C-alpha positions in Angstrom: 74.6 144.4 108.1 76.6 143.4 105.3 74.4 140.1 104.6 70.9 142.5 104.6 72.4 145.0 102.2 73.6 142.1 99.5 69.6 140.8 100.1 68.3 143.8 99.4 64.7 144.9 100.4 61.2 143.9 99.1 59.3 146.5 97.2 55.6 146.8 97.3 55.2 144.4 94.2 56.8 141.9 96.0 60.5 142.2 94.1 63.6 142.3 95.6 65.4 145.5 95.5 69.2 145.7 93.8 72.0 146.6 96.4 73.2 149.8 95.9 75.0 150.9 92.8 73.1 148.0 90.6 70.2 148.9 87.9 68.3 146.9 85.6 69.7 147.7 82.0 66.3 148.2 80.6 65.6 151.3 83.3 69.3 152.8 81.5 68.6 152.1 78.1 65.5 150.3 77.0 66.7 149.8 73.5 69.1 147.6 73.7 68.0 143.9 73.2 68.3 141.5 75.5 68.1 137.6 75.3 69.4 136.1 78.6 70.4 133.1 77.8 71.1 131.7 81.3 66.9 132.1 82.3 66.0 129.8 79.8 67.3 126.7 77.7 69.4 127.8 75.0 72.4 127.3 76.9 75.2 125.1 77.6 73.9 123.7 81.0 70.2 122.7 79.0 68.1 124.6 81.4 67.7 128.2 83.6 70.8 128.0 85.8 70.6 128.5 89.8 70.2 131.9 90.6 68.3 133.3 87.5 64.9 133.9 88.5 64.1 136.2 85.4 65.5 137.5 81.9 66.6 140.6 83.2 70.2 142.4 82.3 71.5 144.1 86.0 75.2 145.5 86.2 76.5 148.4 88.0 75.3 151.8 86.9 78.6 153.2 85.5 78.6 150.0 83.0 75.4 150.3 82.4 75.3 153.6 81.3 79.1 153.1 79.0 76.8 150.5 77.3 74.0 152.8 76.6 76.6 154.9 75.0 78.1 152.2 73.0 74.5 151.6 71.8 73.8 155.4 70.7 76.9 155.4 68.8 76.3 151.7 66.9 72.4 152.8 66.2 73.6 155.5 63.8 75.2 152.7 62.1 72.0 150.7 62.0 73.1 148.3 64.7 72.0 147.4 68.2 73.4 145.6 71.0 71.6 142.5 71.9 73.0 141.0 75.4 72.6 137.3 76.3 74.4 138.0 79.6 75.3 140.4 82.3 75.9 140.4 86.3 75.9 136.4 87.1 75.1 135.2 90.7 78.3 133.5 92.5 75.6 130.3 92.6 75.3 130.2 88.8 79.6 130.2 89.2 79.2 127.3 91.4 76.9 125.5 89.4 79.0 125.8 85.9 82.1 124.6 88.0 80.6 121.6 89.2 79.1 120.8 85.4 81.8 121.3 84.1 84.3 118.6 86.7 81.7 116.1 86.5 81.7 116.3 82.5 78.2 114.6 82.2 75.8 116.1 80.1 72.8 115.3 77.7 74.3 114.8 74.3 72.6 117.7 72.4 74.4 120.1 74.7 77.7 118.8 72.8 76.6 121.3 70.4 78.4 124.2 72.8 82.0 122.3 72.6 81.9 119.9 69.7 85.7 119.7 69.3 86.1 119.1 73.1 85.2 117.1 76.2 82.9 119.0 78.6 85.8 118.0 81.4 88.4 120.3 79.8 85.8 123.2 80.0 87.7 124.6 83.2 91.3 123.9 82.0 90.7 125.4 78.8 89.7 128.6 80.2 86.1 128.5 79.1 84.4 127.9 82.3 86.1 130.0 85.5 85.5 129.4 89.6 85.7 132.9 89.9 84.1 135.0 87.6 84.4 138.7 86.4 80.5 138.7 85.9 80.0 138.5 89.4 80.7 141.9 89.8 78.4 143.4 87.6 80.7 144.9 85.0 81.0 142.1 82.4 78.5 141.6 79.9 78.3 139.0 77.1 76.6 140.4 73.9 76.2 141.0 70.2 75.3 143.1 67.3 72.0 143.0 65.8 71.1 144.9 62.2 68.4 147.3 62.3 65.3 146.5 61.9 65.8 143.7 64.1 64.6 140.3 62.3 62.7 137.8 64.4 64.5 134.6 65.0 62.5 131.1 65.2 61.5 130.5 68.8 64.1 127.8 70.3 63.1 124.6 70.1 64.4 122.4 73.9 63.5 119.1 72.1 64.8 119.8 68.7 68.1 118.9 67.3 70.7 122.0 66.3 73.8 122.1 64.2 77.0 122.6 66.4 78.0 126.4 67.6 80.7 126.3 64.9 78.1 125.1 62.0 76.7 127.4 59.2 74.7 130.3 60.6 71.5 129.0 59.7 71.9 125.3 60.7 72.9 126.7 64.4 70.0 127.5 67.5 68.2 130.7 66.4 69.2 133.7 66.8 68.7 137.4 65.3 72.1 138.8 65.7 74.7 138.9 62.3 76.9 136.2 61.6 80.0 136.5 63.9 81.5 133.1 63.0 80.0 131.0 66.0 77.1 130.9 68.5 77.7 132.6 72.1 78.7 130.1 74.6 80.9 128.4 71.6 83.8 126.7 73.9 85.8 126.5 70.7 89.0 128.1 69.3 87.1 129.7 66.4 85.5 131.5 69.2 88.3 133.4 70.1 88.0 137.1 69.0 91.0 136.9 66.5 90.5 133.7 64.7 91.3 133.3 61.3 88.9 130.2 61.2 86.3 132.6 60.4 85.1 134.2 57.4 86.4 137.8 56.4 82.9 139.1 56.8 82.1 137.4 60.2 86.0 139.0 61.4 85.0 142.2 60.7 81.7 142.1 63.0 83.9 141.2 65.3 85.9 143.9 65.3 83.3 146.1 64.7 81.9 145.4 68.1 85.5 145.1 69.5 86.2 148.6 68.4 82.5 150.3 69.6 83.0 148.8 73.0 86.3 149.7 73.3 85.9 153.7 72.6 83.9 153.4 75.9 86.2 151.7 77.8 85.2 147.9 77.7 88.2 145.3 77.1 87.3 141.9 75.4 88.5 138.2 76.4 90.1 137.0 73.8 89.1 133.3 73.6 85.3 134.9 73.6 84.3 137.0 70.7 81.1 138.2 73.3 82.9 138.9 76.7 83.7 142.1 77.7 84.5 143.9 80.8 84.0 148.0 81.8 87.3 148.6 82.9 86.7 151.5 85.4 84.3 149.8 87.3 86.3 146.3 87.4 88.2 144.8 90.7 85.0 145.1 93.0 83.3 142.8 95.2 81.5 139.4 93.6 77.9 139.3 94.6 75.3 136.2 94.8 71.9 138.1 94.7 69.6 136.6 92.3 68.3 138.0 89.3 64.8 138.8 89.8 61.9 140.6 87.8 62.4 144.4 88.0 59.7 146.1 90.5 57.0 148.5 89.4 59.3 151.3 90.2 62.3 149.9 88.5 65.7 150.4 89.6 67.7 153.6 90.7 69.0 155.3 87.1 
């Protein structure tokens, strides 16, 4: 029975419904921008990650509603949240660990870890064998100034600057300048890094304070990583990230 519950049921549209308690973020707050990196090619794996069958943010309901409250407060300041990753299947976590352990990757992916070896990602705490994301209460995100300025499309064959480079030299992003790109495995990505400009530090603290007011806690090695405390500590799941059905998920 448990296996059936985790697998979900198939809707009339042919899409897998979510396990109880999970929702698509767009059903709770469609105003939050989504840039789901692990469903595409702009990520440290170099392509779609196992378990990501759609560029959708899925969270447990309480975390999604708390994120919506953050969004409402930020919109009054001319800002929006943009999510990069939400619920992460355990199969994706295993793929991360395997990739980090073998230390092999295309040279173009070095931009995500310009000052360390790929084999160090696990030891330095940038990749974990058990991810809070798999509980559905952790989210990777940034801020966007409204109205959002359209970024150039990501070109998988182009050579981009390191994630620690100047904003205009990194892979394109519509976000404010947080001092590094997303999934930048480097000390400059530590939330309290002093190796970035005062403006970049201010943006990080704007995000941190807004998230903290609604019960989210930051992971200090990644300025983008937040966990909704009241929903943490549950089971870790491995259902795939699939497209929304025509009727959506339960709110």
